[in-house]
VOBA-1610 file (N, C-alpha, C; in pm, whole numbers, padded with zeros to 5 digits, always signed):
BEGIN
Met+00094-00097+00003Met+00007+00009+00000Met+00102+00112+00001Thr+00048+00240-00068Thr+00128+00357-00058Thr+00086+00422+00066Pro+00217+00471+00145Pro+00227+00512+00238Pro+00145+00649+00260Arg+00042+00684+00360Arg+00003+00810+00357Arg+00098+00923+00489Val+00162+00841+00563Val+00200+00927+00684Val+00367+00871+00691Leu+00458+00954+00687Leu+00582+00940+00695Leu+00626+00987+00854Ile+00725+00905+00924Ile+00765+00922+01050Ile+00896+00932+01043Thr+00964+01051+01097Thr+01101+01059+01156Thr+01098+01000+01299Gly+01218+00967+01333Gly+01246+00888+01466Gly+01142+00775+01482Ala+01111+00695+01359Ala+01034+00587+01376Ala+01107+00475+01459Thr+01247+00479+01489Thr+01284+00357+01528Thr+01309+00396+01684Gly+01245+00485+01743Gly+01258+00536+01907Gly+01144+00483+01981Phe+01133+00521+02096Phe+01041+00499+02180Phe+00876+00532+02136Leu+00889+00668+02092Leu+00767+00726+02052Leu+00722+00655+01922Gly+00821+00665+01843Gly+00807+00619+01710Gly+00753+00486+01689Arg+00800+00369+01771Arg+00739+00230+01769Arg+00599+00251+01800His+00577+00331+01879His+00429+00284+01941His+00345+00376+01838Leu+00384+00497+01804Leu+00305+00554+01674Leu+00310+00456+01526Leu+00387+00389+01479Leu+00392+00296+01416Leu+00274+00195+01418Gln+00279+00143+01567Gln+00185+00067+01613Gln+00040+00127+01614Ala-00003+00255+01653Ala-00099+00324+01637Ala-00162+00336+01516Leu-00066+00364+01430Leu-00120+00390+01266Leu-00148+00276+01201His-00084+00154+01236His-00104+00014+01194His-00250-00034+01263Ala-00292+00016+01409Ala-00416-00021+01437Ala-00530+00047+01385Gln-00509+00162+01323Gln-00621+00258+01254Gln-00601+00224+01089His-00525+00119+01066His-00528+00110+00917His-00458+00209+00843Thr-00358+00301+00891Thr-00316+00406+00796Thr-00179+00352+00742Pro-00181+00331+00633Pro-00031+00311+00569Pro+00078+00372+00623Ala+00188+00349+00668Ala+00322+00444+00717Ala+00433+00415+00647Ala+00537+00532+00620Ala+00669+00496+00588Ala+00748+00578+00705Ala+00875+00497+00714Ala+00960+00529+00829Ala+01110+00569+00756Leu+01123+00657+00836Leu+01271+00737+00759Leu+01380+00649+00893Val+01457+00566+00804Val+01573+00502+00913Val+01716+00507+00814Arg+01786+00531+00927Arg+01933+00542+00894Arg+01976+00411+00799Arg+01926+00292+00831Arg+01976+00168+00764Arg+01871+00101+00740Ala+01828+00067+00651Ala+01703-00013+00609Ala+01719-00173+00641Ser+01855-00202+00636Ser+01906-00327+00628Ser+01897-00373+00777Ala+01887-00273+00856Ala+01869-00304+00998Ala+01723-00330+01033Trp+01646-00304+00960Trp+01509-00308+00997Trp+01481-00458+01042Gly+01390-00534+01129Gly+01379-00667+01154Gly+01484-00721+01263Ser+01553-00642+01298Ser+01671-00660+01400Ser+01602-00648+01543Glu+01501-00587+01561Glu+01422-00580+01702Glu+01312-00651+01696Pro+01275-00732+01793Pro+01141-00837+01814Pro+01025-00713+01751Trp+00997-00593+01805Trp+00887-00508+01793Trp+00867-00473+01649His+00964-00502+01567His+00955-00460+01426His+00841-00551+01367Gly+00814-00653+01423Gly+00699-00750+01360Gly+00564-00708+01416Glu+00559-00605+01515Glu+00434-00585+01586Glu+00386-00449+01506Val+00423-00390+01402Val+00382-00256+01336Val+00345-00281+01199Gly+00304-00415+01172Gly+00267-00426+01015Gly+00367-00388+00907Lys+00306-00399+00791Lys+00399-00332+00684Lys+00442-00200+00699Val+00552-00156+00667Val+00641-00056+00692Val+00721-00033+00549Gln+00673+00092+00488Gln+00750+00129+00377Gln+00901+00203+00427Leu+01031+00171+00417Leu+01148+00214+00474Leu+01184+00293+00367Ile+01241+00428+00414Ile+01312+00511+00324Ile+01446+00556+00392Glu+01563+00528+00345Glu+01691+00534+00399Glu+01738+00680+00411Gly+01764+00736+00523Gly+01799+00879+00480Gly+01803+00948+00658Glu+01817+01064+00659Glu+01840+01142+00785Glu+01768+01286+00758Pro+01719+01350+00863Pro+01660+01462+00839Pro+01747+01578+00798Leu+01876+01560+00826Leu+01971+01691+00780Leu+02037+01645+00672Ala+02011+01537+00581Ala+02033+01536+00436Ala+01936+01453+00367Thr+01820+01553+00337Thr+01696+01510+00273Thr+01734+01496+00117Glu+01850+01566+00071Glu+01883+01577-00069Glu+01887+01421-00125Ser+01931+01332-00044Ser+01944+01213-00076Ser+01834+01119-00094Trp+01744+01172-00054Trp+01590+01077-00031Trp+01453+01144-00087Arg+01479+01269-00064Arg+01328+01336-00078Arg+01277+01322-00220Ser+01352+01264-00327Ser+01271+01234-00446Ser+01252+01102-00453Ser+01239+01007-00335Ser+01192+00874-00332Ser+01050+00866-00388Ala+01038+00754-00461Ala+00900+00740-00526Ala+00813+00701-00417Ala+00843+00639-00301Ala+00777+00613-00165Ala+00695+00687-00130Leu+00737+00842-00157Leu+00688+00947-00072Leu+00579+01007-00130Gly+00555+00942-00293Gly+00419+01001-00359Gly+00317+01005-00306Gly+00265+00926-00228Gly+00122+00921-00148Gly+00101+00967-00003Val+00228+01038+00034Val+00252+01076+00179Val+00167+01235+00194Arg+00073+01230+00277Arg-00020+01326+00328Arg+00019+01395+00437Ser+00094+01331+00528Ser+00133+01357+00673Ser+00250+01343+00677Ile+00358+01403+00747Ile+00475+01402+00785Ile+00467+01430+00961Val+00509+01323+01026Val+00499+01338+01176Val+00662+01335+01190His+00722+01443+01247His+00847+01459+01291His+00894+01452+01442Ala+00911+01321+01430Ala+00937+01280+01620Ala+01083+01266+01633Ala+01189+01278+01508Ala+01317+01278+01560Ala+01368+01394+01635Gly+01455+01392+01718Gly+01512+01475+01792Gly+01636+01436+01893Met+01720+01524+01905Met+01844+01516+01968Met+01844+01571+02110Val+01854+01490+02210Val+01811+01562+02343Val+01980+01532+02417Arg+02002+01640+02505Arg+02127+01649+02560Arg+02111+01764+02666His+02081+01733+02757His+02077+01812+02879His+02235+01858+02927Thr+02283+01941+02861Thr+02413+01958+02898Thr+02476+02118+02834Arg+02534+02187+02909Arg+02584+02325+02807Arg+02732+02277+02727Ser+02786+02168+02751Ser+02888+02141+02687Ser+02860+02103+02530Ala+02921+02148+02417Ala+02902+02138+02307Ala+02745+02105+02246Pro+02672+02218+02275Pro+02557+02205+02189Pro+02528+02223+02060Glu+02618+02253+01996Glu+02605+02297+01845Glu+02535+02147+01750Glu+02592+02069+01777Glu+02524+01959+01692Glu+02398+01920+01738Met+02349+01926+01854Met+02187+01934+01902Met+02150+02034+01849Leu+02193+02167+01829Leu+02125+02268+01777Leu+02068+02261+01636Asp+02181+02221+01554Asp+02181+02217+01427Asp+02055+02089+01404Phe+02094+02003+01453Phe+01985+01894+01406Phe+01854+01940+01450Asn+01823+01972+01577Asn+01681+02012+01607Asn+01616+02124+01539Val+01712+02208+01494Val+01661+02337+01425Val+01652+02323+01258Arg+01767+02278+01219Arg+01790+02264+01085Arg+01706+02123+01016Gly+01716+02002+01101Gly+01639+01922+01060Gly+01467+01937+01071Thr+01426+02005+01127Thr+01291+02077+01156Thr+01256+02139+01020Leu+01322+02237+01000Leu+01311+02308+00904Leu+01348+02238+00734Asn+01419+02113+00747Asn+01407+02043+00614Asn+01276+01951+00612Met+01202+01939+00714Met+01109+01889+00716Met+00976+01937+00667Val+00989+02086+00687Val+00905+02217+00662Val+00889+02198+00507Gln+01033+02223+00463Gln+01059+02214+00297Gln+01003+02093+00226Leu+01016+01971+00313Leu+00968+01831+00245Leu+00824+01834+00229Ala+00758+01899+00347Ala+00627+01902+00352Ala+00556+02005+00221Ala+00630+02092+00209Ala+00581+02175+00104Ala+00609+02113-00039Gln+00708+02030-00060Gln+00721+01985-00169Gln+00585+01896-00196Leu+00573+01801-00074Leu+00453+01679-00111Leu+00350+01759-00071Gly+00325+01876-00064Gly+00186+01926-00031Gly+00113+01838+00092Ala+00203+01814+00165Ala+00153+01761+00294Ala+00154+01816+00426Arg+00082+01763+00522Arg+00067+01860+00673Arg+00192+01787+00742Leu+00259+01895+00841Leu+00368+01846+00913Leu+00325+01860+01046Val+00344+01734+01135Val+00327+01735+01280Val+00456+01729+01352Phe+00510+01847+01404Phe+00620+01857+01471Phe+00611+01838+01622Val+00678+01695+01645Val+00676+01668+01801Val+00765+01740+01885Ser+00736+01853+01956Ser+00835+01922+02002Ser+00834+01909+02155Ser+00831+01987+02260Ser+00859+01965+02407Ser+00775+02035+02498Ser+00709+01983+02586Ser+00619+02106+02686Ser+00709+02202+02770Gly+00838+02144+02774Gly+00933+02247+02833Gly+00946+02392+02754Thr+00912+02376+02660Thr+00920+02514+02585Thr+00842+02628+02643Val+00721+02576+02697Val+00619+02669+02763Val+00627+02638+02914Gly+00608+02534+02923Gly+00562+02487+03067Gly+00639+02457+03174Cys+00754+02556+03192Cys+00870+02562+03303Cys+00836+02675+03387Phe+00807+02659+03515Phe+00788+02752+03621Phe+00846+02719+03747Arg+00852+02842+03828Arg+00912+02855+03949Arg+00793+02777+04071Ser+00678+02795+04052Ser+00584+02749+04120Ser+00501+02619+04030Pro+00472+02548+04159Pro+00373+02406+04100Pro+00234+02433+04056Asp+00202+02565+04096Asp+00048+02578+04081Asp+00019+02654+03946Ile+00110+02664+03827Ile+00081+02730+03717Ile+00111+02629+03603Arg-00010+02632+03493Arg-00009+02583+03399Arg-00026+02666+03271Ala+00049+02589+03162Ala+00071+02657+03036Ala-00023+02616+02934Glu-00106+02686+02877Glu-00216+02635+02767Glu-00136+02648+02654Glu-00205+02602+02514Glu-00146+02614+02406Glu-00094+02738+02368Asp-00180+02849+02402Asp-00129+03010+02354Asp-00040+03057+02441Ala+00029+02979+02558Ala+00125+03049+02631Ala+00274+03104+02590Pro+00332+03214+02630Pro+00441+03239+02588Pro+00562+03138+02613Tyr+00648+03161+02515Tyr+00776+03089+02556Tyr+00866+03100+02672Ala+00899+03031+02763Ala+00926+03005+02888Ala+01077+03041+02873Glu+01135+03154+02782Glu+01257+03177+02762Glu+01354+03233+02867Ala+01269+03285+03000Ala+01353+03325+03115Ala+01399+03216+03194Leu+01329+03084+03184Leu+01386+02954+03263Leu+01412+02874+03151Ser+01388+02796+03093Ser+01384+02672+03015Ser+01477+02726+02910Gly+01493+02837+02866Gly+01547+02901+02743Gly+01707+02920+02788Arg+01734+02900+02914Arg+01864+02893+02966Arg+01932+02773+02924Trp+01883+02692+02895Trp+01930+02536+02865Trp+01914+02503+02730Pro+02044+02455+02676Pro+02030+02436+02549Pro+01949+02321+02432Tyr+01891+02235+02535Tyr+01790+02148+02448Tyr+01684+02247+02443Tyr+01634+02297+02516Tyr+01483+02382+02543Tyr+01520+02491+02432Ala+01633+02548+02428Ala+01637+02679+02337Ala+01651+02621+02216Ser+01695+02492+02186Ser+01698+02461+02033Ser+01551+02423+02007Lys+01465+02395+02085Lys+01323+02348+02065Lys+01251+02476+02057Ile+01273+02567+02121Ile+01211+02721+02082Ile+01233+02740+01972Arg+01371+02748+01923Arg+01420+02827+01801Arg+01345+02742+01694Ala+01333+02589+01710Ala+01296+02504+01593Ala+01134+02548+01580Glu+01071+02558+01679Glu+00915+02592+01660Glu+00893+02761+01608Arg+00987+02830+01651Arg+00965+02966+01583Arg+00986+02966+01450Glu+01108+02910+01419Glu+01150+02913+01253Glu+01057+02816+01169Ala+01023+02717+01235Ala+00924+02611+01166Ala+00823+02712+01134Lys+00762+02774+01223Lys+00609+02855+01202Lys+00661+02962+01105Ala+00761+03012+01101Ala+00756+03121+01015Ala+00778+03046+00855Leu+00875+02936+00846Leu+00877+02908+00700Leu+00749+02832+00679Ala+00686+02779+00778Ala+00545+02708+00718Ala+00464+02797+00665Glu+00441+02932+00740Glu+00352+03018+00685Glu+00387+03079+00567Arg+00531+03102+00509Arg+00596+03140+00392Arg+00586+03037+00271Leu+00562+02907+00317Leu+00585+02831+00224Leu+00438+02759+00183Gly+00306+02795+00299Gly+00195+02750+00286Gly+00176+02618+00341Val+00259+02581+00405Val+00259+02406+00512Val+00182+02419+00622Gln+00076+02331+00630Gln-00003+02318+00726Gln+00067+02253+00826Leu+00117+02336+00964Leu+00197+02275+01076Leu+00115+02246+01190Ser+00122+02163+01257Ser+00089+02156+01382Ser+00182+02111+01472Ile+00221+02178+01583Ile+00300+02162+01693Ile+00269+02093+01813Val+00301+01963+01887Val+00267+01869+01962Val+00367+01895+02063Arg+00310+01934+02214Arg+00415+01933+02305Arg+00359+01857+02424Pro+00441+01727+02393Pro+00387+01616+02541Pro+00516+01660+02647Pro+00486+01620+02767Pro+00574+01584+02878Pro+00667+01486+02868Val+00726+01430+02961Val+00815+01306+02984Val+00698+01190+02931Leu+00772+01139+02848Leu+00697+00995+02792Leu+00748+00872+02886Leu+00669+00813+02926Leu+00664+00676+02990Leu+00571+00568+02956Gly+00592+00428+02994Gly+00527+00322+02955Gly+00589+00218+02916Pro+00558+00112+02867Pro+00629+00015+02804Pro+00704+00008+02688Gly+00803-00043+02646Gly+00858-00068+02515Gly+00965+00056+02474Asp+01030+00079+02593Asp+01111+00176+02595Asp+01263+00104+02584His+01262+00062+02453His+01396-00021+02415His+01525+00051+02419Arg+01528+00154+02421Arg+01674+00230+02411Arg+01707+00289+02578Arg+01589+00252+02655Arg+01597+00291+02805Arg+01645+00436+02792Arg+01566+00545+02762Arg+01574+00678+02749Arg+01483+00744+02864Ser+01368+00750+02799Ser+01264+00844+02879Ser+01227+00775+03012Thr+01253+00617+03041Thr+01213+00566+03137Thr+01343+00542+03223Gly+01449+00630+03229Gly+01576+00647+03302Gly+01551+00665+03445Tyr+01452+00783+03491Tyr+01439+00779+03624Tyr+01352+00677+03665Val+01267+00592+03629Val+01204+00488+03690Val+01350+00369+03698Gln+01411+00326+03595Gln+01519+00224+03623Gln+01605+00300+03727Lys+01647+00392+03732Lys+01719+00455+03850Lys+01666+00418+03996Val+01519+00426+04005Val+01478+00395+04141Val+01484+00257+04152Leu+01456+00182+04059Leu+01422+00014+04045Leu+01595-00015+04099Asp+01674+00028+04058Asp+01818+00002+04078Asp+01882+00048+04222Gly+01814+00137+04267Gly+01850+00204+04379Gly+01989+00299+04356Lys+01962+00379+04227Lys+02071+00482+04215Lys+02013+00624+04219Val+01923+00645+04305Val+01878+00778+04307Val+01939+00847+04418Pro+02058+00943+04390Pro+02138+00984+04517Pro+02079+01077+04610Val+01990+01174+04548Val+01878+01277+04596Val+01795+01302+04533Val+01672+01361+04629Val+01559+01399+04565Val+01544+01573+04545Pro+01570+01598+04427Pro+01549+01768+04432Pro+01409+01794+04443Ser+01432+01927+04478Ser+01291+01999+04500Ser+01186+02024+04411Gly+01236+02003+04308Gly+01106+02042+04197Gly+01002+01938+04139Gly+00946+01933+04011Gly+00856+01861+03989Gly+00867+01777+03874Met+00775+01694+03825Met+00775+01567+03710Met+00652+01597+03660His+00659+01573+03516His+00533+01577+03455His+00537+01480+03322Phe+00452+01361+03351Phe+00491+01250+03250Phe+00318+01206+03207Thr+00332+01175+03091Thr+00208+01097+03044Thr+00257+00967+02966Asp+00143+00887+02913Asp+00199+00755+02865Asp+00214+00766+02707Val+00313+00684+02645Val+00353+00704+02545Val+00246+00641+02441Arg+00164+00566+02496Arg+00082+00482+02387Arg-00050+00600+02392Asp-00078+00661+02487Asp-00174+00789+02476Asp-00122+00883+02376Val-00013+00908+02375Val+00053+01013+02295Val+00056+00995+02139Ala+00105+00843+02131Ala+00070+00795+01996Ala-00053+00759+01939Arg-00143+00745+02009Arg-00273+00737+01960Arg-00334+00865+01898Ala-00295+00990+01996Ala-00337+01125+01962Ala-00238+01165+01828Leu-00127+01114+01810Leu-00081+01187+01700Leu-00107+01101+01580Ala-00135+00962+01584Ala-00221+00899+01451Ala-00330+00958+01423Arg-00416+01000+01513Arg-00525+01060+01485Arg-00509+01220+01437Leu-00404+01239+01469Leu-00402+01412+01432Leu-00336+01410+01258Ser-00289+01272+01224Ser-00199+01267+01096Ser-00316+01274+00991Glu-00444+01251+01051Glu-00554+01185+00952Glu-00702+01320+00959Ile-00653+01402+01065Ile-00809+01480+01073Ile-00809+01602+01012Asp-00962+01664+00967Asp-00914+01762+00887Asp-00911+01900+00970Ala-00863+02014+00936Ala-00816+02139+00994Ala-00797+02104+01126Pro-00645+02043+01149Pro-00584+02062+01266Pro-00534+02182+01322Arg-00530+02216+01449Arg-00516+02326+01511Arg-00345+02343+01489Pro-00289+02473+01514Pro-00143+02474+01519Pro-00081+02456+01642Val-00129+02417+01753Val-00077+02394+01891Val-00144+02274+01920Tyr-00096+02165+01996Tyr-00166+02098+02086Tyr-00082+02044+02202His-00136+02069+02295His-00075+01995+02448His-00131+01883+02465Leu-00029+01797+02516Leu-00072+01630+02571Leu-00035+01618+02732Pro-00111+01680+02817Pro-00086+01686+02951Pro-00115+01540+03002Gly-00040+01536+03153Gly-00058+01401+03190Gly-00060+01413+03337Thr+00046+01331+03410Thr+00016+01351+03567Thr+00163+01467+03622Ala+00123+01565+03678Ala+00243+01636+03749Ala+00233+01627+03877Ser+00345+01617+03930Ser+00382+01584+04065Ser+00496+01663+04110Thr+00532+01663+04241Thr+00674+01692+04291Thr+00749+01548+04236Leu+00886+01594+04242Leu+00984+01478+04225Leu+00960+01376+04349Arg+00946+01438+04444Arg+00922+01321+04582Arg+00796+01252+04583Glu+00695+01315+04509Glu+00552+01240+04478Glu+00617+01138+04364Phe+00672+01185+04282Phe+00701+01084+04170Phe+00781+00954+04192Phe+00874+00993+04275Phe+00973+00876+04355Phe+00880+00807+04421Ala+00774+00840+04500Ala+00705+00757+04591Ala+00618+00659+04497Met+00579+00733+04409Met+00458+00667+04330Met+00550+00550+04258Val+00666+00549+04215Val+00740+00448+04163Val+00769+00346+04254Thr+00793+00370+04377Thr+00832+00281+04480Thr+00734+00206+04542Glu+00573+00286+04510Glu+00456+00227+04553Glu+00438+00100+04441Val+00434+00130+04321Val+00393+00024+04245Val+00519-00087+04219Ser+00620-00066+04260Ser+00713-00152+04236Ser+00775-00219+04316Gly+00768-00157+04448Gly+00811-00252+04596Gly+00982-00196+04597Ala+01021-00116+04521Ala+01166-00078+04547Ala+01181+00000+04659Pro+01275+00000+04729Pro+01330+00112+04844Pro+01293+00230+04818Val+01231+00269+04932Val+01183+00433+04934Val+01313+00527+04897Val+01275+00620+04818Val+01400+00717+04788Val+01383+00848+04860Glu+01496+00853+04950Glu+01504+00972+05036Glu+01596+01067+05017Arg+01666+01123+05141Arg+01799+01226+05101Arg+01741+01340+04991Pro+01654+01433+05065Pro+01620+01563+04992Pro+01720+01631+04976Leu+01715+01704+04837Leu+01825+01798+04780Leu+01749+01927+04793Pro+01781+02025+04886Pro+01703+02160+04880Pro+01702+02240+04741Arg+01628+02338+04721Arg+01675+02420+04597Arg+01795+02492+04609Trp+01817+02531+04717Trp+01949+02642+04709Trp+02056+02544+04707Ala+02065+02423+04763Ala+02180+02339+04750Ala+02207+02251+04606Ala+02078+02240+04522Ala+02074+02187+04384Ala+02152+02295+04289Leu+02107+02417+04331Leu+02163+02572+04255Leu+02326+02579+04310Gly+02330+02577+04409Gly+02459+02568+04435Gly+02568+02458+04403Leu+02544+02365+04403Leu+02635+02248+04300Leu+02636+02279+04173Ala+02524+02316+04103Ala+02510+02352+03995Ala+02635+02465+03935Gln+02622+02581+04028Gln+02706+02681+03993Gln+02860+02639+04031Ile+02857+02541+04136Ile+03032+02511+04166Ile+03062+02426+04015Ala+02969+02327+03958Ala+03006+02277+03821Ala+03017+02359+03724Asn+02958+02475+03704Asn+02952+02572+03583Asn+03056+02645+03601Leu+03143+02659+03695Leu+03267+02746+03739Leu+03377+02643+03724Gly+03358+02544+03710Gly+03479+02435+03696Gly+03461+02353+03824Gly+03425+02322+03872Gly+03447+02246+04020Gly+03397+02128+03978Lys+03423+02011+04059Lys+03391+01854+04020Lys+03268+01830+04120Leu+03195+01751+04050Leu+03105+01728+04147Leu+03090+01570+04197His+03041+01514+04259His+03030+01354+04282His+02989+01302+04180Pro+03039+01174+04112Pro+03002+01122+04004Pro+02868+01097+03970Ala+02805+01030+04122Ala+02657+01004+04098Ala+02557+01137+04070Leu+02613+01261+04108Leu+02521+01374+04070Leu+02517+01404+03922Pro+02407+01433+03844Pro+02388+01489+03721Pro+02474+01605+03676Asp+02437+01649+03536Asp+02480+01744+03508Asp+02449+01876+03549Pro+02504+01997+03558Pro+02463+02102+03626Pro+02334+02134+03577Val+02314+02139+03441Val+02176+02200+03379Val+02063+02076+03422Val+02077+01949+03460Val+01986+01867+03513Val+01938+01923+03646Leu+02066+01950+03703Leu+02052+02000+03881Leu+01932+02126+03885Glu+01984+02210+03783Glu+01887+02335+03773Glu+01756+02313+03734Met+01735+02252+03628Met+01619+02195+03570Met+01509+02134+03708Ala+01579+02036+03777Ala+01532+01974+03873Ala+01473+02060+04010Thr+01490+02186+03977Thr+01427+02265+04063Thr+01338+02338+04026Cys+01284+02298+03909Cys+01158+02375+03851Cys+01028+02311+03857Phe+00958+02346+03811Phe+00787+02266+03782Phe+00741+02234+03661Trp+00682+02180+03629Trp+00630+02166+03462Trp+00508+02146+03461Gly+00431+02244+03430Gly+00315+02267+03421Gly+00218+02283+03274Leu+00137+02208+03237Leu+00090+02174+03130Leu-00077+02164+03133Thr-00144+02225+03046Thr-00279+02198+03039Thr-00332+02218+02898Ser-00469+02146+02828Ser-00482+02186+02689Ser-00633+02216+02681Leu-00655+02298+02604Leu-00790+02350+02569Leu-00831+02243+02443Phe-00736+02168+02379Phe-00782+02096+02244Phe-00746+01971+02229Ala-00689+01909+02337Ala-00626+01762+02320Ala-00766+01690+02313His-00874+01693+02349His-00989+01625+02349His-01029+01578+02207Glu-00995+01700+02118Glu-01031+01675+01963Glu-00929+01543+01899Leu-00843+01517+01961Leu-00755+01413+01911Leu-00801+01264+01994Gly-00877+01268+02071Gly-00914+01181+02147Gly-00848+01139+02215Tyr-00753+01236+02287Tyr-00650+01226+02401Tyr-00723+01208+02547Gln-00685+01089+02619Gln-00738+01078+02732Gln-00624+00993+02817Pro-00542+01066+02885Pro-00429+01019+02926Pro-00478+00905+03061Arg-00425+00794+03053Arg-00455+00706+03168Arg-00412+00738+03289Pro-00442+00683+03420Pro-00378+00718+03568Pro-00235+00722+03515Gly-00160+00794+03590Gly-00015+00796+03640Gly+00034+00676+03668Arg-00028+00625+03774Arg+00011+00488+03857Arg+00004+00369+03751Gln-00102+00386+03682Gln-00105+00262+03545Gln+00001+00272+03446Thr+00034+00397+03440Thr+00169+00406+03354Thr+00263+00354+03404Leu+00279+00379+03514Leu+00418+00356+03594Leu+00420+00227+03635Cys+00297+00154+03663Cys+00288+00000+03692Cys+00322-00057+03563Asp+00289+00003+03431Asp+00321-00085+03320Asp+00466-00066+03265Thr+00506+00048+03316Thr+00652+00079+03285Thr+00750-00015+03358Val+00727-00017+03485Val+00804-00099+03597Val+00807-00263+03523Asn+00687-00304+03487Asn+00655-00437+03471Asn+00754-00470+03336Trp+00758-00385+03226Trp+00812-00396+03103Trp+00966-00404+03142Leu+01024-00300+03223Leu+01157-00298+03246Leu+01197-00436+03350Arg+01112-00440+03399Arg+01162-00594+03468Arg+01136-00713+03376Ala+01073-00721+03284Ala+01027-00834+03218Ala+01141-00825+03079Asn+01220-00714+03068Asn+01311-00697+02979Asn+01456-00625+03007Pro+01489-00725+03093Pro+01651-00663+03162Pro+01760-00688+03068Ser+01754-00737+02940Ser+01856-00724+02864Ser+01864-00620+02788Ala+01720-00552+02793Ala+01736-00431+02701Ala+01801-00323+02733Ser+01857-00327+02865Ser+01947-00199+02905Ser+02109-00221+02912His+02141-00341+02820His+02291-00350+02793His+02300-00342+02648Gly+02251-00227+02606Gly+02307-00186+02453Gly+02436-00140+02482Thr+02516-00164+02347Thr+02673-00123+02410Thr+02663+00005+02341Thr+02779+00061+02395Thr+02821+00206+02375Thr+02826+00262+02243Ala+02866+00177+02147Ala+02880+00241+02026Ala+02714+00269+01972Arg+02604+00168+01969Arg+02477+00180+01958Arg+02398+00313+02005Arg+02442+00326+02124Arg+02417+00435+02209Arg+02460+00597+02134Arg+02614+00568+02109Arg+02607+00711+02034Arg+02583+00724+01897Arg+02546+00600+01824Arg+02483+00623+01705Arg+02364+00713+01716Ser+02278+00676+01812Ser+02127+00751+01804Ser+02136+00870+01904Ala+02019+00930+01912Ala+02023+01043+01971Ala+02058+01037+02154Val+02161+01134+02190Val+02185+01100+02326Val+02096+01178+02423Val+02077+01115+02509Val+02012+01149+02651Val+02084+01125+02778Gln+02186+01217+02813Gln+02264+01224+02927Gln+02194+01211+03070His+02086+01274+03075His+01988+01236+03205His+01857+01259+03169Val+01760+01194+03200Val+01635+01229+03182Val+01597+01358+03234Ser+01487+01434+03169Ser+01455+01549+03206Ser+01318+01540+03286Pro+01292+01619+03365Pro+01166+01620+03417Pro+01064+01701+03333Gly+01087+01754+03219Gly+01012+01812+03143Gly+01021+01785+02988Val+01057+01688+02943Val+01115+01680+02814Val+00976+01672+02740
//
C-alpha cells in the first residue's frame, strides 16, 4: 500500500508506538531510517505491520526526498530529535533540532503534506511554582527553560518552523508532550528515572517537579492528528504532574523498590550547579549542572484542544506500573553497546520536562 504518513524518529520509543497506532487504525506508514538493512533486528519490528522504509536522515534530505515512496504521503510526523541536557558542545544538537525541522517543513511543502512537529512541553511549561499551567497559547518560557540548550533549540525550532511554514503555505501542527513513560522503551531513555529507582541509584531527591504521560496515549493522539481535517496549530498533551518526591514515591509504591529519601533543597541544587559551572567537580553520582538546575523547576501543562484528538491520558500509576513491569521483564534491553548509544540521539540524563 502507498504510505500516507511519513515518520521520522520511527525507531525510537515514541516512533515504535506511533507505528503501532497507525497500524491499528489501518493507516499505511513510511519510516525514515538510517539503515534499512537493520529493520527486522528488533522484536517489536514485527508488531507494526508492513512499513515502507526510506533510508536517510533529516539533515540530508537531498539523498531521499525524491523517493517514489513519498508519492502518496499526506502527513509527516517529525518525531526525531537530539536530547542532551548539558551546556557542553550544544552545536550538534542545535543544528539537528533546528535545521532538521526546517528540512521537514520544506519537504512538506514539496509533497503538499501536513507537518506534525513533536516538540516539548518544556518550551512553554516551565515554572518556579507548582501551581501554574501553560495552555497552547502560552508564551515561551525563555527566562527559565530558554537558558538550557535543549529547550533553547526546541524554542528556536518552533519559531523558525512556524515562520517557514507560513511562508511556504504548509499546514503545521506543533505537539508538546511532557516526559513519555510506558512499556517498550527499548533504548532506556525516557524511562531512565524509573530504572534508577529500581536500581537504587537515585542519590538525592531535588525540590522540583515531574510531569509525565503515557507514550501509548500520545501515539494514538498523533495517529489521529495525522488524519483529521483542519488541525489546530498547537496541541498540548498533559498527563500527571507531581513533585519529584511524589513521583519517586509512586514508583516505589507500584514496584516495591526501596523508598528514595535524601532531599536536596533548591539552594543546594543551585549551589552545586554553580560550582560545576565554574569548573568545580561534583560527585560522579550527581547529574550535569543543567539537570540540577532543571530539577528545581516545575513543569505545568494543560490543554484546550487535546480532546479533539481523542486524547485521554490514563492514570499515572497505571503508566508507572506498566513501565516497571516492562523494565523488569526485559532486563537485557538495558545492556546496549556504547557504540549503539552513540549512534542515536543522546540523553545524558532524563529531564523532568522533556
